[in-house]
C-alpha positions, -999 to +999 in steps of 0.1 A: +636+656+750+657+639+724+691+636+730+716+653+716+733+621+698+704+617+681+693+648+663+658+647+641+663+636+605+656+663+579+631+650+549+663+652+524+682+624+543+651+601+539+645+611+498+690+610+496+686+568+510+648+562+495+649+572+460+684+547+457+666+515+470+637+521+449+658+527+416+674+496+426+643+476+430+630+490+400+659+476+382+665+444+397+619+434+390+624+448+350+654+431+352+641+395+364+604+401+344+621+411+310+620+378+283+649+371+265+651+368+227+665+337+229+636+325+248+608+335+227+598+308+208+591+307+166+570+281+166+548+258+185+574+234+209+561+197+217+531+188+232+534+187+275+542+216+278+522+246+293+510+277+275+518+305+298+538+322+271+525+336+237+542+336+206+551+364+185+538+336+157+496+334+152+481+299+150+461+293+111+431+284+124+405+262+093+377+279+105+349+294+079+348+331+089+361+360+110+338+356+134+357+322+142+390+334+138+416+330+166+422+365+185+460+372+172+482+361+195+496+391+220+526+410+207+563+411+222+550+436+247+521+422+253+534+389+274+523+383+306+540+388+337+553+359+350+534+348+387+557+356+411+572+322+417+604+308+444+632+311+415+612+344+404+632+360+433+663+342+429+690+367+415+690+365+378+727+347+377+716+317+400+678+311+380+677+287+354+668+298+323+628+299+321+615+276+295+585+291+277+555+274+264+534+275+229+504+294+234+469+275+229+453+289+204+422+309+206+399+286+195+403+246+187+408+234+150+371+219+141+392+187+136+399+186+174+364+186+182+353+161+158+379+141+171+369+144+202+331+136+191+342+106+173+352+090+206+327+100+224+306+081+197+329+050+192+330+049+232+287+048+227+290+023+202+308-001+222+288+001+249+257-018+230+279-049+229+255-079+235+280-108+254+252-136+258+222-142+232+193-134+255+212-097+253+215-099+216+179-109+214+168-081+232+186-058+215+171-073+179+136-063+192+145-028+204+158-021+173+139-039+148+106-040+164+105-075+159+117-108+172+146-118+158+143-145+126+149-185+123+182-199+134+194-166+152+210-189+181+226-204+154+243-172+139+248-158+179+267-193+182+285-187+152+297-157+156+307-161+190+330-191+178+340-165+159+353-144+185+332-110+165+322-080+185+285-081+183+262-050+184+231-046+166+241-016+149+267-030+131+239-047+108+218-016+100+226-014+063+215-049+064+179-034+074+180-003+055+187-025+024+157-053+037+132-029+050+115-020+017+110-055+004+083-060+032+061-044+009+068-067-015+045-099-015+069-127-011+057-152-037+065-124-059+105-121-046+108-156-047+103-155-084+119-127-093+150-142-078+148-172-092+146-166-127+169-139-129+198-139-154+229-146-127+213-168-097+231-188-067+206-213-053+207-229-021+182-257-011+190-283+015+223-263+031+237-264-004+249-236-024+253-235-062+255-215-096+252-219-132+270-190-140+311-192-142+314-157-144+340-146-118+323-122-090+292-149-087+320-176-078+338-153-059+305-145-037+295-182-039+327-193-024+316-167+004+282-182+010+294-220+010+312-214+041+279-208+057+258-225+034+246-258+062+235-228+084+209-215+056+176-226+043+165-227+012+170-196-013+172-178-041+204-147-045+199-128-077+233-109-089+241-079-104+277-085-121+284-051-135+306-021-117+274+004-111+240-004-091+209-007-113+180-004-089+166+030-089+129+032-077+111+062-073+112+076-038+070+080-042+074+039-042+100+028-016+078+055+006+047+033+000+068+003+002+081+016+034+050+021+051+038-016+049+073-027+065+063-008+094+029-014+097+046-054+098+067-047+128+048-066+155+062-089+180+039-121+174+031-140+208+051-163+212+025-191+210+018-184+177+056-179+161+064-199+135+099-212+141+112-230+109+116-217+077+101-234+048+116-252+018+119-243-016+108-266-048+137-286-064+155-268-092+141-271-127+161-263-157+148-241-186+148-226-217+157-191-219+124-196-245+101-216-219+070-190-221+061-209-187+086-187-169+073-152-161+089-122-145+084-088-140+095-064-174+123-043-161+123-020-191+159-013-183+167+023-190+200+037-204+191+073-201+223+093-202+232+114-180+228+088-148+215+116-126+185+118-144+182+078-134+196+084-096+179+113-086+145+100-089+153+078-059+153+118-039+125+132-022+102+152-049+111+186-025+152+180-026+177+200-041+187+173-067+152+168-081+144+212-078+174+220-092+181+225-130+196+196-149+232+203-163+230+198-201+268+205-207+302+193-189+329+208-217+342+238-193+351+241-158+321+231-135+305+246-107+315+244-074+292+250-046+304+240-015+271+257+007+250+224-004+278+203+016+267+226+049+243+202+062+270+172+065+300+196+076+315+216+106+329+246+097+341+233+067+354+193+071+330+162+070+310+160+101+284+134+086+305+109+066+268+088+054+251+121+050+279+130+029+275+102+012+242+111-002+236+138-029+201+147-027+209+175-009+242+181-029+233+192-067+260+199-078+278+171-074+262+160-109+284+181-125+312+167-103+314+127-107+317+105-129+289+080-124+264+110-129+282+125-160+290+091-180+286+054-163+310+029-185+275+011-186+241+023-178+213+001-172+188+009-146+148-004-133+124+012-119+114-017-109+119-033-072+129-070-067+155-086-045+192-081-065+220-086-044+255-065-053+288-054-040+280-015-036+254+009-045+248+049-045+223+063-020+192+061-041+198+022-051+176-006-039+199-032-044+208-052-011+243-056-003+271-078+000+309-078+010+324-069-024+343-098-045+375-085-041+375-083-003+362-117-001+387-129-028+419-110-007+435-103-040+469-091-033+464-058-057+435-049-036+446-060-004+486-054-006+490-090+006+506-097+043+527-069+042+504-042+060+534-017+062+561-004+081+554+013+117+542+045+117+578+067+121+595+037+098+569+052+067+592+069+039+570+101+025+536+114+036+514+113+008+506+088-021+478+079-047+482+058-079+449+050-105+433+049-140+414+078-149+383+062-145+355+071-130+329+066-157+336+070-196+355+103-200+358+120-229+368+153-247+334+173-233+333+157-200+366+148-184+366+181-166+339+170-142+352+134-134+362+133-094+401+115-100+411+143-129+400+166-099+419+151-074+454+147-096+449+182-107+450+197-075+482+178-062+501+192-095+522+220-078+528+238-110+492+242-117+489+255-086+517+280-083+504+293-119+466+296-103+477+318-075+500+339-095+468+351-120+487+333-150+465+302-154+434+298-139+425+256-131+402+241-152+386+216-133+392+226-097+389+258-074+415+269-051+402+270-020+382+292+000+386+313+034+366+287+052+397+268+053+425+299+060+452+279+049+490+296+058+503+285+031+475+300+010+485+333+024+520+331+016+506+324-019+528+289-016+505+267-021+523+248-054+553+241-039+541+232-002+518+208-016+551+193-041+565+191-008+546+159+005+522+152-029+529+118-049+498+117-069+495+109-103+477+087-130+492+055-140+463+054-173+445+082-185+413+055-196+408+074-229+380+071-248+377+044-271+360+060-297+388+082-305+410+076-335+441+064-340+438+040-310+458+055-279+488+033-267+506+033-235+481+046-211+481+081-232+451+103-242+451+131-273+424+151-251+442+149-217+477+145-229+488+181-225+474+182-190+483+152-171+513+129-173+518+093-167+536+076-138+545+044-128+523+023-110+528+012-070+521-018-055+499-013-028+527-028-004+548-003-013+518+025-011+518+012+029+552+028+029+534+060+031+511+080+057+485+093+040+466+073+014+436+091-002+409+070-014+389+082-046+362+065-061+365+054-094+337+036-119+323+026-087+331+021-052+369+020-041+386-019-038+417-008-021+394+006+011+395-024+032+434-027+028+440+007+034+422+002+068+439-030+078+472-011+068+495+010+090+487+039+071+457+066+076+432+065+048+417+095+036+385+087+024+360+100-005+329+081-016+293+083-026+288+045-022+272+026+003+291-009+012+279-034+039+303-022+068+295+014+068+275+007+101+311-005+118+334+024+110+335+061+130+349+089+110+372+110+125+379+076+146+393+051+122+393+070+092+391+104+073+363+117+054+367+142+030+341+162+009+336+144-027+350+180-039+375+180-023+382+215-014+391+201+027+417+182+013+445+209+019+429+216+054+433+182+063+466+181+052+478+213+072+464+205+104+482+168+099+515+180+085+515+216+094+532+248+078+571+257+086+569+277+118+534+289+117+508+258+117+517+232+140+518+194+130+496+168+144+517+139+133+506+120+165+470+121+161+472+107+123+494+079+140+466+075+161+438+072+138+457+049+113+466+029+145+431+026+156+415+024+121+439-010+121+434-024+153+390-019+147+397-035+112+412-069+128+382-067+149+353-062+127+358-063+088+374-097+090+364-126+066+348-142+094+328-107+100+318-111+065+306-146+072+285-134+101+269-105+085+261-124+053+247-152+077+225-123+092+214-109+061+207-140+044+185-155+071+167-121+069+158-127+035+148-163+038+120-150+060+113-124+036+109-144+009+082-166+033+047-162+028+045-168+066+072-142+074+051-117+096+045-147+120+078-163+116+107-155+140+130-172+171+112-167+207+137-196+227+141-166+254+111-159+258+104-193+265+131-202+290 
């Protein structure tokens, strides 16, 4: 029996208390979890915050197609509920304001991936460093398939005395250049070099040259710093801006087959350890009939593309695609040809990007292919040294004269720029409208004209509005998904950060009357000239595009040594290419420049829509500078040249297949 003091409760009483309690709990839960407007970010926050709350702004990716686009961030109503924490159960008036973090994009930017790969590649490269002579010799035999040349021990000692980082891969360009000559007779190599028009001669440890041409004298000065370590030899030089040797692909393949057969490790006891001596120098008159050399049959074929492409494989697009016969109209851009060297629209293989055999559209996009300043080419392979070359040229590369001479106009002098945070502007480029011999009917295909036009905010705006279509470039495609382009503000956006202009329009000298003050009658309506800026001034800007001129850009080493970030577009090979890692030490750019805006959007960001990566740009710039100061010094040029010329001397010796350095195998 129940006590009358505690009568049974009716359901109505329970409902009367439970319902208000549930209502209060629901209200408390709603208020404690509802995001407040002040906490919803309108842009990404600085790095370091966890991404736990989505932003209402969507991240603009530079992806190539819809399938690779990041998913749109959830709407405000779809924001995830906070996980329950100790702070969440406190009264609202006692809780600290929750600072929301930016959302992570659904997929990383392609440049993020490229930078990660570059870092791994660089670590792998450093892991190959040789610390001892024995390690260096072992790395040589493994990579080259033969014994090192005589004098290898002296070379290693010289390198160590100059605090060099010794990685066998650093010399890959030298072997790329020299290997075809294993297919030539050594006597022919010696004769052709000795009797060329411009030569540096080495006899008894002393280098000399009859030519007073300034490039010859600079190279002579460089070689004289290591002459005491070199055997007798003759070094033929190319004094032109443009390379001259384009041996047909079929011939090079035949030479390389002979080179591969010569790769043997001669039994140690049979190795020839010393270089031979050459005959003393004898002066000959130009009409001396006792001097005979192979007829070079120098060509001046126009356009140069016809010559350059014969170094490509027969089934390559460059050889198979039709030749352009006119350059008077807007050039044709075919970015699909760039696919082999790109990752989602950005350069992933900078070495391949500099090759043109898979990119036939470049015949109408580069001045060197349209009309070089001078053309004098041969199909004959003979040992000629030069400062730069295209992928199909066959010169043997030395460090360029302006690198060794360190002229201030190429290096910037001792001032390499202020710290990153003290830079005064985003991007600068100054230059002459070179690239070849531009004229009224071909200038639209020249690369520097294209680049300057792409930085003209007014032209970009008129193109976006459909008022005036570009005559020598194209607006970027959907691959790059540019936020400014979506807003139809590409022109104003570029104008905010770009300081680009010609200092001289380099007009066709055939134009009459003769043009003055850097002006040009057929391009005056498209370009204004601007005052030049010394490199020391340019180093006060963060980003330094580097665009090919008549050949390679002599400013590149200065850019790398500066506190700024080089953005490098090139078709030219140089001695140091094997030492640099794209996206680790510099930013590579395709020769069409269609990735240019995407690169800049990644680093600069765009308003509140796309985050900037200023810290990433600074890191690449500083890493590139630090690395250049370790492996691109004048001492590194000496070490490269010494190694190169030891190999060249062996190639020129009749006993070359038995010659080598094997002391490590005897001890």
